[in-house]
C-alpha positions in Angstrom: 117.0 84.7 88.3 117.1 85.4 84.6 120.2 86.0 82.5 122.8 88.4 83.7 120.7 90.2 86.2 121.2 89.7 90.0 119.0 91.8 92.2 121.1 90.6 95.2 124.0 92.7 93.9 123.9 96.4 94.7 125.4 97.1 91.3 122.7 95.4 89.3 120.2 97.8 87.6 117.4 95.3 88.3 117.7 96.1 92.1 116.3 99.6 91.8 113.3 98.3 89.7 112.7 95.5 92.3 112.7 98.3 94.9 110.3 100.4 92.8 107.7 97.6 92.4 107.8 95.9 95.7 107.1 98.9 97.9 103.5 99.1 99.1 102.2 101.9 96.9 103.8 101.0 93.6 102.7 97.4 94.0 99.1 98.4 94.8 99.0 100.9 91.9 100.3 98.2 89.5 97.7 95.7 90.6 94.9 98.4 90.4 95.9 99.1 86.8 95.5 95.4 85.9 91.8 95.7 85.3 91.8 98.8 83.1 93.5 102.2 82.6 92.8 104.8 85.3 92.7 108.5 85.4 94.6 110.0 88.4 91.5 110.5 90.7 90.2 107.0 89.8 93.6 105.5 90.8 93.6 107.4 94.0 90.1 106.1 94.9 91.1 102.5 94.0 94.2 102.6 96.1 92.7 103.7 99.3 94.9 105.8 101.7 97.4 107.0 99.1 98.0 110.7 99.1 97.9 112.7 95.8 101.6 113.5 96.3 102.6 109.8 96.8 100.4 108.7 93.9 102.0 111.3 91.7 105.5 110.2 92.7 104.6 106.6 92.3 103.2 107.0 88.8 106.2 109.1 87.8 108.5 106.3 88.9 106.5 103.6 87.2 106.3 105.6 84.0 110.1 106.2 84.1 110.6 102.4 84.6 108.5 101.8 81.5 105.9 99.8 83.5 103.1 102.3 83.1 102.2 104.4 80.1 100.9 107.9 80.6 98.5 109.1 77.8 97.5 112.7 77.7 94.1 113.1 76.0 94.1 116.9 76.5 91.6 119.0 78.5 93.1 117.6 81.8 92.3 114.1 80.8 95.3 111.9 81.5 95.1 108.1 81.7 97.6 105.6 83.1 97.8 102.0 81.9 100.2 99.1 82.2 102.8 98.5 79.5 103.3 94.8 78.5 106.2 94.7 81.1 104.0 96.3 83.7 101.3 93.8 83.1 103.7 91.0 83.6 104.9 92.4 86.9 101.4 93.4 88.1 100.2 89.9 87.4 103.0 88.4 89.6 102.3 91.0 92.3 98.6 90.1 92.3 99.6 86.5 92.8 101.5 87.5 96.0 98.5 89.4 97.3 96.3 86.4 96.6 98.8 84.2 98.4 98.5 86.5 101.4 94.7 86.3 101.4 95.0 82.5 101.3 97.1 82.4 104.5 95.4 85.3 106.4 93.6 83.0 108.8 96.9 81.5 109.9 98.6 85.0 110.1 95.7 86.4 112.2 96.0 83.4 114.5 99.8 83.8 114.9 99.3 87.6 115.6 96.7 86.8 118.2 99.0 84.3 119.9 101.9 86.8 119.8 99.8 89.6 121.2 98.6 87.4 124.2 102.1 86.2 125.0 
C-alpha cells in the first residue's frame, strides 16, 4: 500500500477506484487503450462482447476517475485515450492478464480434473 490509502477500508476513497478498474470491462478497456487512442466503435470492436451501453458506462466512469481522457474533435469524432494515471494502471492490469496467460495450461488442467471429479 502507498501512503495513507487503504483499499481494505470501506471508508478509503481508493476502494471505489479499485472497484472501478478491476471489474472485467473497465480492465479490458484500459488495456485496449494502452496501444493507442480509440474512437467508441473501435473500442467496442477491440473489447469483444461489450455492449454499447456497458462501454458507454465504463468510459464515463473511467473519465470521471481521471484515468481516460475524452477528446471531442467535432463532427461526431470523439476519441478516448489513457491519462498518465490510466497508463500506469493499464500497464499493471496488462501484467495481470499476461500472468493469467502464463498459467493457463495449469488452470485448464485443474478445471478438467475438477470437471471429471
